[in-house]
Legacy VTK file of the C-alpha trace (Angstrom):
# vtk DataFile Version 3.0
C-alpha trace
ASCII
DATASET POLYDATA
POINTS 332 float
36.209 -100.763 30.421
38.451 -98.735 33.253
40.389 -97.320 31.121
37.294 -95.490 29.317
36.274 -94.494 32.701
39.265 -93.026 33.453
39.595 -91.167 29.805
36.175 -89.365 30.648
36.799 -88.013 33.680
40.378 -86.801 32.441
38.182 -84.943 29.942
35.496 -83.463 32.265
37.838 -82.250 34.758
39.896 -81.080 31.650
40.456 -77.085 31.600
38.810 -75.398 28.606
39.263 -71.471 28.431
36.451 -69.312 28.758
37.044 -67.184 25.320
34.352 -64.892 25.860
35.636 -63.765 29.509
39.322 -63.504 27.716
37.839 -60.953 24.800
35.796 -58.812 27.336
38.883 -59.062 29.580
40.638 -57.975 26.337
38.320 -54.827 26.720
38.621 -53.224 30.122
37.326 -49.726 28.824
34.582 -50.525 26.678
32.126 -50.071 30.001
33.709 -46.829 30.525
33.749 -45.592 26.847
30.030 -46.169 26.294
29.582 -43.849 29.256
31.324 -41.147 27.953
29.579 -41.420 24.760
26.737 -41.124 26.672
27.401 -38.118 28.315
28.705 -36.408 25.221
25.676 -37.101 22.979
23.517 -33.972 24.445
26.413 -31.303 24.230
26.513 -32.771 20.040
23.012 -32.303 20.097
22.463 -29.228 20.794
25.496 -27.723 19.181
23.887 -29.609 15.799
20.089 -27.873 16.727
22.049 -24.264 16.863
23.894 -24.877 13.755
20.353 -25.924 12.032
18.306 -22.853 13.367
21.195 -20.486 12.237
20.813 -22.284 8.826
17.025 -21.877 9.081
17.535 -18.108 10.213
19.922 -17.003 7.257
17.509 -18.701 4.803
14.655 -17.346 6.027
16.644 -13.690 5.999
17.521 -14.649 2.599
14.079 -15.293 1.714
12.373 -12.027 2.760
15.614 -10.206 0.833
14.810 -11.637 -2.206
10.736 -12.042 -1.753
10.520 -8.885 -0.789
12.154 -5.410 -0.356
10.253 -3.040 1.546
9.814 -4.113 5.686
8.567 -1.627 7.473
7.098 0.598 5.115
4.162 -2.040 3.985
2.187 0.302 2.381
4.715 1.883 0.328
3.343 -0.175 -3.448
-0.216 0.953 -2.563
1.046 4.589 -2.374
2.501 4.923 -5.064
-0.010 3.069 -7.462
-2.529 5.233 -5.600
-0.226 8.557 -6.616
0.635 7.793 -10.179
-2.962 7.099 -10.619
-3.886 10.504 -9.375
-1.022 12.197 -10.847
-2.410 10.665 -14.668
-6.052 11.870 -14.152
-5.063 15.029 -13.259
-3.034 15.600 -16.251
-6.266 14.902 -18.038
-8.064 16.962 -16.276
-8.617 20.834 -18.840
-8.200 23.558 -16.327
-9.021 26.386 -18.635
-13.119 26.200 -17.734
-14.883 26.695 -14.999
-18.824 27.371 -15.259
-21.507 25.951 -14.625
-24.304 25.282 -16.895
-27.201 25.728 -14.606
-27.883 26.434 -11.349
-32.011 25.403 -10.020
-31.046 27.473 -6.658
-31.688 31.122 -6.735
-30.863 31.613 -3.071
-27.357 32.294 -2.412
-25.956 29.588 -0.139
-22.597 28.623 0.966
-22.767 25.678 -1.582
-24.070 28.087 -4.477
-20.482 29.108 -4.743
-18.447 25.937 -3.632
-19.965 23.098 -5.502
-17.871 24.058 -8.360
-14.610 23.433 -6.519
-15.617 20.861 -4.453
-16.546 18.926 -7.905
-13.027 19.882 -9.555
-11.272 18.356 -6.453
-13.751 15.145 -6.434
-12.274 14.787 -10.103
-8.952 14.299 -9.466
-9.307 11.382 -6.990
-12.586 10.115 -8.989
-10.912 6.863 -9.994
-9.603 6.391 -6.465
-13.663 6.508 -5.344
-14.813 4.463 -8.295
-12.478 1.346 -7.607
-13.664 -1.438 -6.090
-10.597 -3.656 -5.764
-7.105 -3.096 -4.878
-5.083 -0.300 -7.272
-1.788 -2.826 -7.594
-2.735 -5.602 -9.460
0.619 -7.345 -9.997
4.419 -6.692 -9.031
7.452 -8.518 -10.301
11.214 -7.711 -10.483
12.678 -7.184 -14.273
16.700 -7.297 -14.321
17.598 -4.070 -11.102
14.470 -2.459 -11.727
10.563 -3.082 -10.765
7.509 -3.170 -12.237
4.037 -2.732 -10.811
0.864 -2.896 -12.394
-1.987 -0.768 -11.186
-5.898 -0.752 -12.454
-8.469 1.809 -11.604
-11.950 2.075 -12.634
-13.348 5.125 -14.280
-16.534 6.484 -15.439
-16.011 6.926 -19.316
-14.310 3.316 -19.674
-14.641 -0.221 -17.451
-10.951 0.258 -16.441
-7.681 1.969 -16.505
-4.752 0.071 -16.355
-0.855 0.645 -16.605
2.421 -0.245 -15.800
4.839 1.765 -13.191
9.023 0.397 -13.550
10.705 1.850 -11.093
14.334 1.759 -9.762
15.321 2.029 -6.288
18.620 2.943 -4.685
18.447 1.820 -0.941
20.019 3.815 1.750
19.625 1.157 4.572
19.820 -2.574 5.657
16.445 -3.232 5.663
15.871 -1.266 2.595
12.976 0.519 3.238
14.467 4.247 3.182
15.144 4.560 -0.397
15.216 7.246 -3.431
13.378 6.245 -6.650
12.964 6.795 -10.202
9.559 5.555 -11.876
8.105 5.928 -15.305
4.139 5.374 -16.686
2.561 6.502 -19.976
5.683 9.011 -20.392
5.628 10.297 -17.251
8.400 10.757 -15.102
8.342 10.697 -11.330
10.842 10.996 -8.586
11.122 10.201 -5.006
12.111 8.850 -1.703
11.146 7.458 1.737
12.063 8.678 4.789
11.667 7.167 8.483
11.523 9.907 11.242
9.982 9.919 14.449
8.895 6.123 14.184
6.961 6.171 11.374
7.885 6.292 7.217
6.494 9.110 4.905
6.951 8.978 0.859
7.695 11.736 -1.144
7.043 12.046 -4.851
7.250 14.914 -7.505
6.207 14.940 -11.329
7.145 17.947 -13.708
5.404 18.594 -16.955
6.296 21.865 -18.736
3.787 24.292 -16.755
3.372 22.919 -13.512
4.879 20.693 -10.858
2.711 17.882 -8.541
4.089 16.958 -5.435
2.574 13.980 -3.163
3.890 13.332 0.205
2.030 10.139 2.149
2.399 9.763 5.890
2.416 6.119 7.234
1.471 7.336 10.645
-1.672 9.328 9.685
-2.814 7.761 6.907
-2.632 10.954 5.062
-1.629 11.949 1.198
-0.880 15.738 0.806
-1.072 16.993 -2.758
0.600 20.280 -3.554
0.241 21.815 -7.314
2.528 24.381 -7.976
1.952 26.780 -11.497
5.172 29.089 -12.398
6.790 29.138 -9.504
4.119 29.773 -7.001
1.653 26.946 -5.012
-1.635 28.231 -5.759
-3.255 24.665 -5.343
-3.041 21.988 -1.933
-5.441 19.849 -0.321
-5.501 16.476 1.504
-6.898 13.400 2.219
-7.475 9.789 3.140
-8.684 6.731 1.774
-10.294 3.978 4.069
-11.679 0.711 3.072
-13.951 -1.694 4.559
-13.989 -5.580 4.428
-15.389 -5.519 1.052
-12.649 -3.139 -0.077
-14.940 -0.709 -0.635
-13.294 2.939 -0.318
-14.294 6.138 1.582
-12.033 9.118 0.667
-11.951 12.161 3.281
-11.270 15.011 1.496
-9.638 18.343 2.743
-9.044 22.304 1.364
-9.089 25.748 1.434
-10.160 28.403 -0.295
-10.844 31.839 1.012
-10.324 31.723 4.338
-12.647 28.803 4.151
-11.895 25.029 5.209
-14.021 22.560 2.915
-14.410 18.528 4.276
-15.461 15.881 1.977
-16.849 12.722 2.880
-16.519 10.600 -0.544
-18.139 7.239 -1.321
-19.224 5.613 -4.670
-22.672 3.667 -4.498
-22.271 1.489 -7.395
-25.614 -0.150 -7.490
-27.145 3.193 -8.292
-24.151 4.372 -10.267
-23.643 7.470 -8.067
-21.120 9.105 -5.769
-22.390 10.478 -2.563
-21.141 13.246 -0.533
-21.066 14.971 2.698
-20.080 18.135 2.726
-18.944 21.026 5.748
-17.735 24.293 4.682
-16.582 26.665 7.374
-14.746 29.955 8.215
-14.063 31.785 11.549
-17.805 33.202 11.721
-20.035 30.121 10.144
-20.354 27.132 9.701
-22.991 24.944 7.032
-23.942 21.585 5.917
-25.172 19.121 3.788
-25.381 15.811 1.510
-25.758 15.651 -2.062
-25.351 12.767 -4.889
-23.644 12.901 -8.186
-24.827 11.706 -11.038
-23.084 10.962 -14.690
-25.496 11.016 -17.485
-24.557 10.772 -20.991
-25.990 13.453 -23.298
-23.907 15.358 -26.071
-20.609 14.274 -23.991
-20.958 13.870 -19.994
-23.222 16.179 -17.450
-22.540 15.901 -13.661
-26.226 16.370 -12.307
-26.221 16.863 -8.698
-29.036 17.208 -6.317
-29.121 17.644 -2.820
-30.186 19.217 0.910
-28.350 21.332 3.598
-28.827 20.291 6.716
-31.298 23.261 6.983
-33.355 21.725 4.735
-32.644 23.792 1.692
-32.699 22.074 -1.814
-30.101 22.395 -4.483
-29.584 20.660 -7.841
-26.870 21.658 -10.070
-26.029 20.525 -13.925
-22.034 20.743 -15.072
-21.061 19.907 -18.602
-18.011 17.261 -17.729
-15.142 19.437 -19.538
-16.198 22.459 -17.367
-14.923 21.066 -13.897
-11.257 22.642 -14.023
-9.782 25.168 -12.159
-10.191 28.510 -13.395
-6.815 30.546 -12.472
-8.637 34.298 -13.253
-10.748 33.389 -9.985
LINES 1 333
332 0 1 2 3 4 5 6 7 8 9 10 11 12 13 14 15 16 17 18 19 20 21 22 23 24 25 26 27 28 29 30 31 32 33 34 35 36 37 38 39 40 41 42 43 44 45 46 47 48 49 50 51 52 53 54 55 56 57 58 59 60 61 62 63 64 65 66 67 68 69 70 71 72 73 74 75 76 77 78 79 80 81 82 83 84 85 86 87 88 89 90 91 92 93 94 95 96 97 98 99 100 101 102 103 104 105 106 107 108 109 110 111 112 113 114 115 116 117 118 119 120 121 122 123 124 125 126 127 128 129 130 131 132 133 134 135 136 137 138 139 140 141 142 143 144 145 146 147 148 149 150 151 152 153 154 155 156 157 158 159 160 161 162 163 164 165 166 167 168 169 170 171 172 173 174 175 176 177 178 179 180 181 182 183 184 185 186 187 188 189 190 191 192 193 194 195 196 197 198 199 200 201 202 203 204 205 206 207 208 209 210 211 212 213 214 215 216 217 218 219 220 221 222 223 224 225 226 227 228 229 230 231 232 233 234 235 236 237 238 239 240 241 242 243 244 245 246 247 248 249 250 251 252 253 254 255 256 257 258 259 260 261 262 263 264 265 266 267 268 269 270 271 272 273 274 275 276 277 278 279 280 281 282 283 284 285 286 287 288 289 290 291 292 293 294 295 296 297 298 299 300 301 302 303 304 305 306 307 308 309 310 311 312 313 314 315 316 317 318 319 320 321 322 323 324 325 326 327 328 329 330 331
């Protein structure tokens, strides 16, 4: 009995090594290592974040370059479509006749002399006034060129659509300054953009056998300037602005000069009444006259234009023109 008790006492007092402490003792720097990891983590996170931001920035920049080749000159596409539409309309106009069918007013009003020219200038831009939607309907890339599909509303048909195929040669990294060649309906265009005085301008030109048409657009003034040169001389020049309201309905501000007179027209379309409404001002160094009139379209043995209006002095006037007799008469 005493022997068993002695054995139990001996076992209790025996030395049992502390294994866990031994393991910890063999790793004396483990606590310091953990601190080092904790201290370095913020620096690594910053570096990783910077890397991610850089990748995102490159991706966004690359996407912009692929998705859009225009940066500062955001109006380029619409201006190109508008200018092509003007050129297409002008090339269809017969400019050999300029005689009215009738004039109902016998008094010598300023508008009696000027109405034919007003309507001729208006006709060149008629499609812009009638079009109640965006000019450029679609833009896509084809090999090394770009293609724009543009649409205009017209009096003698519901719509006219055509494609403009453009090839660009860029001159700067941001790709907003470039030369270009374009083609639509067998018409060749050449042009270029430039950036001066903190705004962009666009210039384009089209030529036929007998005339050259030049269009410039000022991105600051939002102004188009048109010149038409025949036989080496510039004999037609005018400018206009195209304004649109929230419903995309256009108003055209048109200005030209003739025989030392300045003529200003404000033109917009009344779709429900199918009329074009015009406010005009005719001025020179000595006097100024103004008024308003409506232009309606009548289909009878071809197309006729009926003009009815009133001067600001209260004089009523009315004119009728045949559609193919609204061109410029070069002999006048």
